[in-house]
TORMARTI-236353 format. One record per residue (C-alpha): residue in three letters; x, y, z. Coordinates in Angstrom, 1 decimal, always signed. Example, Ala and Ser with C-alpha at 12.3 -4.5 7.8 and 13.67 -1.06 7.14 Angstrom:
TORMARTI-236353
[pt 'ALA', [+12.3, -4.5, +7.8]]
[pt 'SER', [+13.7, -1.1, +7.1]]
end
This chain:
TORMARTI-236353
[pt 'MET', [+23.9, +3.7, -6.7]]
[pt 'LYS', [+21.3, +1.4, -5.3]]
[pt 'ILE', [+17.7, +2.4, -6.0]]
[pt 'SER', [+14.9, +0.5, -4.3]]
[pt 'ALA', [+11.8, -0.7, -6.2]]
[pt 'ALA', [+9.8, +2.0, -4.5]]
[pt 'GLU', [+12.3, +4.7, -5.2]]
[pt 'SER', [+12.3, +3.6, -8.9]]
[pt 'VAL', [+8.6, +4.5, -9.1]]
[pt 'ILE', [+9.5, +8.1, -8.1]]
[pt 'MET', [+12.4, +8.1, -10.6]]
[pt 'GLU', [+10.2, +6.9, -13.4]]
[pt 'ALA', [+7.8, +9.7, -12.8]]
[pt 'LEU', [+10.7, +12.2, -12.9]]
[pt 'TRP', [+12.1, +10.6, -16.0]]
[pt 'ARG', [+8.7, +11.0, -17.7]]
[pt 'GLU', [+8.4, +14.7, -16.7]]
[pt 'SER', [+10.7, +17.1, -14.8]]
[pt 'PRO', [+11.1, +19.3, -12.9]]
[pt 'ARG', [+8.1, +18.4, -10.8]]
[pt 'ALA', [+6.8, +19.3, -7.3]]
[pt 'ALA', [+6.3, +16.6, -4.7]]
[pt 'GLU', [+2.6, +17.0, -5.0]]
[pt 'ALA', [+2.6, +16.4, -8.8]]
[pt 'ILE', [+4.8, +13.3, -8.3]]
[pt 'GLY', [+2.5, +12.0, -5.6]]
[pt 'ALA', [-0.7, +12.7, -7.6]]
[pt 'GLU', [+0.8, +10.5, -10.4]]
[pt 'VAL', [+2.2, +7.6, -8.4]]
[pt 'ALA', [+0.6, +7.4, -4.9]]
[pt 'PRO', [-2.9, +6.1, -5.8]]
[pt 'GLY', [-1.5, +3.2, -7.8]]
[pt 'GLN', [+0.9, +2.3, -5.0]]
[pt 'GLY', [-1.4, +2.9, -2.1]]
[pt 'TRP', [+1.1, +5.5, -0.7]]
[pt 'SER', [+0.4, +8.5, +1.4]]
[pt 'GLU', [+1.9, +11.9, +0.7]]
[pt 'GLY', [+4.3, +11.3, +3.5]]
[pt 'THR', [+5.6, +8.1, +1.8]]
[pt 'VAL', [+6.2, +10.0, -1.4]]
[pt 'LYS', [+8.1, +12.7, +0.5]]
[pt 'THR', [+10.2, +10.1, +2.3]]
[pt 'LEU', [+11.2, +8.4, -1.0]]
[pt 'ILE', [+12.0, +11.8, -2.5]]
[pt 'ASN', [+14.3, +12.6, +0.5]]
[pt 'ARG', [+16.0, +9.2, +0.2]]
[pt 'LEU', [+16.7, +9.9, -3.5]]
[pt 'MET', [+18.0, +13.4, -2.6]]
[pt 'LYS', [+20.5, +11.8, +0.0]]
[pt 'LYS', [+21.6, +9.4, -2.7]]
[pt 'SER', [+22.1, +12.3, -5.1]]
[pt 'ALA', [+19.8, +10.6, -7.6]]
[pt 'ILE', [+17.7, +13.7, -7.8]]
[pt 'ALA', [+18.1, +17.4, -7.2]]
[pt 'ALA', [+15.8, +20.1, -5.9]]
[pt 'GLN', [+15.3, +23.7, -6.8]]
[pt 'LYS', [+13.3, +26.1, -4.7]]
[pt 'ASP', [+10.3, +27.5, -6.6]]
[pt 'GLY', [+8.5, +30.0, -4.3]]
[pt 'ARG', [+7.2, +28.0, -1.3]]
[pt 'ARG', [+7.8, +24.6, -2.9]]
[pt 'TYR', [+10.7, +22.6, -4.4]]
[pt 'LEU', [+10.9, +21.2, -7.9]]
[pt 'TYR', [+12.7, +17.9, -8.4]]
[pt 'ARG', [+14.6, +16.6, -11.3]]
[pt 'PRO', [+16.7, +13.5, -11.9]]
[pt 'LEU', [+20.4, +13.5, -11.7]]
[pt 'LEU', [+20.7, +9.8, -12.6]]
[pt 'ALA', [+20.0, +9.2, -16.2]]
[pt 'ARG', [+17.4, +6.4, -16.9]]
[pt 'GLU', [+19.8, +4.8, -19.4]]
[pt 'ALA', [+22.5, +4.5, -16.7]]
[pt 'TYR', [+20.1, +3.1, -14.2]]
[pt 'VAL', [+18.7, +0.5, -16.7]]
[pt 'ALA', [+22.2, -0.5, -17.7]]
[pt 'ALA', [+23.3, -1.0, -14.1]]
[pt 'GLU', [+20.1, -2.9, -13.1]]
[pt 'SER', [+20.3, -5.1, -16.2]]
[pt 'GLN', [+23.9, -6.0, -15.5]]
[pt 'GLY', [+23.1, -6.7, -11.9]]
[pt 'LEU', [+20.4, -9.1, -12.9]]
[pt 'LEU', [+22.6, -10.9, -15.4]]
[pt 'ASP', [+25.4, -11.1, -12.8]]
[pt 'ARG', [+23.2, -12.4, -10.0]]
[pt 'LEU', [+21.1, -14.9, -11.9]]
[pt 'PHE', [+22.9, -15.8, -15.1]]
[pt 'GLU', [+26.7, -15.5, -14.3]]
[pt 'GLY', [+26.8, -12.3, -16.3]]
[pt 'ARG', [+25.7, -14.0, -19.5]]
[pt 'LEU', [+22.8, -13.0, -21.8]]
[pt 'ALA', [+22.2, -16.2, -23.6]]
[pt 'PRO', [+21.0, -18.1, -20.5]]
[pt 'LEU', [+18.5, -15.2, -19.7]]
[pt 'VAL', [+17.0, -15.5, -23.2]]
[pt 'SER', [+16.9, -19.3, -22.9]]
[pt 'HIS', [+15.1, -19.0, -19.6]]
[pt 'PHE', [+12.4, -16.8, -21.2]]
[pt 'SER', [+12.1, -18.9, -24.2]]
[pt 'LYS', [+11.5, -22.0, -22.1]]
[pt 'SER', [+8.9, -20.4, -20.0]]
[pt 'ARG', [+7.1, -19.1, -23.2]]
[pt 'LYS', [+7.4, -15.4, -22.2]]
[pt 'LEU', [+8.8, -14.4, -25.6]]
[pt 'THR', [+6.3, -13.1, -28.1]]
[pt 'PRO', [+6.8, -13.6, -31.9]]
[pt 'GLU', [+7.7, -9.9, -32.0]]
[pt 'ASP', [+10.4, -10.6, -29.3]]
[pt 'VAL', [+11.8, -13.4, -31.4]]
[pt 'GLU', [+12.0, -11.3, -34.5]]
[pt 'GLU', [+13.7, -8.5, -32.6]]
[pt 'LEU', [+16.3, -11.0, -31.2]]
[pt 'LYS', [+16.9, -12.3, -34.7]]
[pt 'ARG', [+17.4, -8.8, -36.0]]
[pt 'LEU', [+19.9, -8.0, -33.1]]
[pt 'ILE', [+21.8, -11.2, -33.8]]
[pt 'ARG', [+22.1, -10.3, -37.5]]
[pt 'GLU', [+23.4, -6.8, -36.6]]
[pt 'LEU', [+26.0, -8.4, -34.3]]
[pt 'ASP', [+27.1, -10.7, -37.0]]
[pt 'ARG', [+27.9, -7.8, -39.3]]
end
């Protein structure tokens, strides 16, 4: 399932808290994105058509909840990035960030810990 960058903002809001009404989603994300209420509702409708979210009637409004798990989305997006830019390999990605100095000392320690765990 392809989720656009704008749609992912809506998904993140729902992953943080759900179920939520469109108004609550908009109140959280619209100001920072410069979106109108109509834009938020359009994105919600797109996500509904993709079956990424579901709606349940609650009086005169709908409450939305994610059907797509964040973990599944992150895994697919991460693999897509690796496939597109690094031939599916993780080491060139890490090398790229290390050369551009975007790894903090904490990142390096975490990578070392992960490598130790993989060696076991």
